[in-house]
C-alpha positions in Angstrom: 27.3 3.0 -4.7 23.6 3.5 -5.0 21.8 6.8 -4.5 18.3 7.4 -3.2 16.5 10.4 -4.5 13.4 11.9 -2.8 11.1 14.0 -5.0 7.8 15.7 -4.4 5.2 17.0 -6.9 5.5 20.7 -7.3 4.9 21.2 -11.0 5.4 18.9 -13.9 8.2 20.8 -15.5 10.1 21.5 -12.3 9.9 17.8 -11.3 11.1 16.7 -14.7 14.0 19.2 -14.4 14.9 17.9 -11.0 14.8 14.3 -12.1 16.9 15.1 -15.2 19.5 16.6 -12.9 19.5 13.5 -10.9 20.0 11.3 -14.0 23.1 13.3 -15.0 24.7 12.3 -11.7 23.9 8.7 -12.0 24.4 7.7 -15.7 25.8 4.3 -14.8 23.1 3.3 -12.4 20.0 1.3 -13.3 17.3 3.8 -12.1 14.2 2.4 -10.5 11.4 4.8 -9.6 9.3 3.8 -6.7 6.1 5.8 -7.2 3.8 5.9 -4.2 0.2 7.1 -3.7 1.4 10.2 -1.9 4.5 11.3 -0.1 4.5 11.6 3.7 2.7 8.3 4.5 4.5 6.0 6.9 3.7 2.8 5.0 5.4 4.1 1.9 8.3 5.6 3.8 8.9 2.1 5.2 8.6 0.6 1.7 11.3 3.1 0.5 13.6 1.7 3.2 13.1 -1.8 1.7 13.8 -0.4 -1.7 17.1 1.1 -0.5 18.0 -2.3 1.1 17.5 -4.0 -2.3 19.4 -1.4 -4.1 22.4 -1.8 -1.8 22.4 -5.5 -2.3 22.1 -5.3 -6.1 24.7 -2.5 -6.5 24.6 0.2 -9.3 21.0 0.8 -8.6 19.5 4.2 -7.9 16.1 4.3 -6.2 14.0 7.4 -7.0 11.3 7.6 -4.3 8.6 9.9 -5.6 4.9 10.6 -5.7 2.3 13.4 -5.6 1.5 15.4 -2.5 -2.1 13.9 -2.3 -3.7 10.7 -3.4 -4.8 11.6 -6.9 -4.4 10.0 -10.3 -3.7 13.3 -11.8 -0.7 13.8 -9.5 0.7 10.4 -10.3 0.3 11.0 -14.0 2.4 14.1 -13.8 5.0 12.2 -11.9 5.0 9.4 -14.5 5.4 11.8 -17.4 8.4 13.4 -15.7 10.0 10.0 -15.2 9.4 9.2 -18.9 11.1 12.4 -19.8 14.1 11.4 -17.6 14.2 8.0 -19.2 14.3 5.9 -16.0 14.9 2.2 -16.4 11.9 1.0 -14.4 8.8 2.3 -12.7 7.2 0.5 -9.7 3.9 2.1 -8.8 1.3 1.8 -6.1 -1.6 3.3 -8.1 -4.3 5.7 -6.9 -6.5 4.7 -9.9 -6.0 1.5 -11.9 -7.3 2.9 -15.1 -6.5 6.6 -15.1 -2.7 6.0 -14.8 -2.6 3.3 -17.4 -2.2 5.4 -20.5 0.8 7.2 -19.1 2.3 3.9 -18.0 1.7 2.4 -21.5 3.7 5.3 -22.9 6.5 4.5 -20.5 6.6 0.9 -21.7 6.6 2.0 -25.3 9.8 3.9 -24.4 11.3 0.7 -23.2 10.8 1.4 -19.5 9.9 -1.6 -17.3 6.6 -1.0 -15.5 5.3 -3.0 -12.5 2.6 -2.2 -10.0 2.8 -3.2 -6.3 0.4 -2.8 -3.3 -2.4 -1.1 -5.4 -2.5 -2.4 -8.9 -2.8 -1.1 -12.4 -5.0 -2.7 -15.1 -3.2 -5.4 -17.1 -2.6 -3.1 -20.1 -0.7 -0.6 -18.0 2.0 -2.9 -16.4 4.1 -6.0 -17.0 3.3 -7.6 -13.6 1.7 -6.8 -10.3 2.9 -7.7 -6.8 0.2 -8.1 -4.2 1.4 -7.8 -0.6 -0.7 -10.9 0.2 -3.5 -12.8 -1.3 -6.8 -11.0 -1.6 -9.0 -13.8 -0.1 -6.7 -14.0 2.9 -6.7 -10.3 3.5 -10.4 -10.1 3.2 -10.9 -12.9 5.7 -8.3 -11.4 8.1 -9.9 -8.0 8.4 -13.3 -9.4 9.2 -11.8 -12.0 11.6 -9.9 -9.3 13.4 -13.2 -7.7 14.3 -15.2 -10.9 14.9 -12.6 -12.3 17.3 -13.6 -9.5 19.8 -17.4 -9.7 19.1 -18.5 -13.0 20.5 -22.2 -11.9 20.4 -21.9 -10.3 17.0 -22.9 -6.7 16.2 -22.5 -3.9 13.7 -19.3 -3.2 11.9 -18.4 -0.5 9.3 -15.5 -0.2 6.9 -13.5 3.0 6.4 -11.4 2.6 3.3 -9.0 4.7 1.2 -10.3 6.1 -2.1 -13.3 4.6 -3.9 -11.0 3.7 -6.8 -8.2 2.1 -4.8 -7.7 -1.3 -6.5 -6.3 -3.2 -3.5 -8.8 -1.9 -0.9 -11.8 -2.6 -3.1 -10.6 -6.1 -3.8 -10.1 -6.8 0.0 -13.5 -5.4 0.8 -15.2 -7.6 -1.8 -13.4 -10.6 -0.3 -14.4 -9.6 3.2 -18.1 -9.3 2.1 -17.8 -12.8 0.5 -16.7 -14.4 3.8 -19.1 -12.4 6.0 -21.6 -15.4 6.2 -18.8 -17.3 8.0 -19.1 -15.0 10.9 -22.7 -15.3 12.2 -24.1 -12.1 13.8 -21.6 -9.8 12.2 -23.4 -7.1 10.2 -21.7 -4.7 7.8 -23.7 -1.5 8.0 -21.6 0.9 5.9 -18.5 1.4 3.8 -17.1 4.9 3.6 -14.0 6.5 2.2 -11.4 8.8 3.7 -9.1 9.1 0.6 -6.1 8.3 2.8 -6.3 11.8 4.2 -6.1 11.9 8.0 -8.6 14.7 8.5 -11.2 13.3 6.1 -10.8 9.8 7.6 -11.2 11.2 11.1 -14.4 13.0 10.1 -15.7 9.8 8.4 -15.1 7.8 11.6 -17.0 10.5 13.6 -19.9 10.3 11.2 -20.0 6.5 11.4 -20.2 6.5 15.2 -22.9 9.2 15.1 -24.9 7.4 12.4 -24.7 4.0 14.1 -24.9 4.3 17.9 -24.7 0.5 18.2 -21.5 0.2 16.1 -19.1 -2.3 17.6 -16.1 -2.0 15.2 -14.5 0.2 12.5 -12.4 -1.8 10.1 -9.9 0.3 8.1 -7.9 -1.6 5.5 -5.6 1.4 5.2 -2.8 2.7 7.4 -4.0 6.3 7.4 -7.7 5.3 8.0 -7.0 3.0 10.9 -4.9 5.6 12.8 -7.5 8.3 12.2 -10.3 6.1 13.3 -8.4 5.2 16.5 -8.0 8.9 17.3 -11.7 9.5 16.6 -12.8 6.7 18.9 -10.4 7.9 21.6 -11.7 11.5 21.3 -15.3 10.4 21.4 -14.7 8.5 24.7 -15.7 5.2 23.1 -12.7 3.1 23.9 -14.2 -0.3 24.9 -17.3 0.4 22.9 -16.0 0.6 19.4 -13.0 -1.5 18.5 -10.8 -0.1 15.7 -9.0 -2.7 13.5 -7.7 -3.4 10.0 -4.3 -2.8 8.5 -1.8 -0.5 10.2 1.9 0.0 11.0 3.1 -1.1 14.5 5.0 2.2 15.0 1.8 4.2 14.4 -0.6 1.8 16.1 1.3 1.1 19.4 -0.5 3.8 21.2 -3.9 2.6 20.0 -3.2 -0.9 21.3 -1.9 0.4 24.6 -5.0 2.6 25.1 -7.4 -0.2 24.2 -8.9 1.5 21.2 -7.5 -1.3 19.1 -7.5 -4.9 20.2 -5.5 -6.2 17.3 -4.6 -5.3 13.7 -2.6 -6.8 10.9 -0.1 -5.8 8.2 2.6 -7.3 6.0 6.0 -5.8 6.4 6.1 -2.7 4.1 9.9 -2.9 4.2 9.7 -6.4 2.6 7.2 -5.1 0.1 9.4 -2.2 -1.1 12.4 -4.6 -1.2 10.5 -7.2 -3.2 9.1 -4.7 -5.7 12.6 -3.3 -6.3 14.1 -6.7 -6.8 11.4 -7.6 -9.3 11.8 -4.3 -11.2 15.5 -4.9 -11.4 15.1 -8.5 -12.6 12.8 -7.5 -15.4 14.7 -4.3 -16.4 18.0 -6.1 -16.5 16.6 -9.1 -18.5 17.3 -11.6 -15.7 13.6 -12.5 -15.7 10.5 -12.2 -17.9 6.9 -11.2 -17.0 4.7 -14.0 -18.3 2.3 -16.5 -16.7 4.3 -19.2 -14.8 7.5 -17.2 -14.6 9.4 -17.4 -11.3 11.0 -14.1 -10.4 13.8 -14.0 -7.7 13.2 -11.6 -4.8 16.4 -11.8 -2.9 16.0 -12.7 0.8 12.2 -13.0 0.3 12.8 -16.0 -2.1 10.8 -15.7 -5.3 7.3 -15.1 -6.7 5.5 -17.0 -9.4 3.2 -15.1 -11.8 -0.4 -16.3 -12.3 -2.5 -16.0 -15.5 -2.9 -12.2 -15.0 0.9 -11.7 -14.4 0.2 -11.1 -10.7 1.9 -12.6 -7.7 1.5 -12.5 -3.9 4.4 -11.7 -1.5 3.3 -13.2 1.9 0.6 -13.6 4.5 -0.4 -10.7 6.8 0.7 -10.9 10.4 -1.5 -10.0 13.4 -0.2 -7.6 16.0 -1.7 -7.1 19.5 -0.7 -6.3 23.1 1.3 -9.5 23.3 3.8 -8.6 20.5 3.4 -4.9 19.6 6.5 -3.9 21.7 8.7 -6.2 19.5 7.8 -4.3 16.3 6.9 -0.7 17.2 10.4 0.6 16.8 11.0 -1.3 13.5 8.3 0.0 11.1 
């Protein structure tokens, strides 16, 4: 029987003590820590469901779902140090900062702990492999296309991202800027950051609309930012004037689609992402697979992934949700 443990960041010592207590109850389990950017975010809660599913299939696996209370590298470092003290078998992390968390993760690997990153990556020295939810070029093109599809005459768009150091969002934005010439008339006027905090993202969206009266779309490649932007547009009475799009969860975005604040958005299934990350962490920690370029690592019902020259792999393509299909998915994740 597997156990799923939820932990929140209170203080380093208390977290370590809590985790040590957990390990005493599950000595025979292979312990995989799913470290998220911050607790309380729907995307990561859904990923934890997928991790649980993988653990149930594998057997003798305990998923420790943990992270800081806000999206800081310092918070994640404290969590990582506590997990090292516990002696978990594997850490699968979605990083708030690719470089800042690396030394702590290197210490974990020196202790024999398997380390992978998923969703938001870590530099190559700080992990054995990285699982992208999709390919960066495809995501970059998708987030621009989602806006351009509803702007036949072109116009101004702005990006509201997570933190300025978020590896995944920065890569997607760079890819979006690269394909911008493929969408004539689309002008990117600003990129701002809400740090994956609802109130800060809401205020950032308000500032964008005030600063750019002709703004036609806000693109948020983050589940927190897109929902906050939708609320800001609705509160400003600009539904039909400013379209909010990007990456979001169907359960959270259904109201935005129904109100018309969002014409369409995209996301991969976070349940599948948590499931795949757990399967990969287990395969590496158990010795069933190795992390090296060209390696094929099994991912259960998701098939397998093949590592590139940077020991990175992509899970699947993002899927577009709109009024025609939102009802099919809003109660799932």
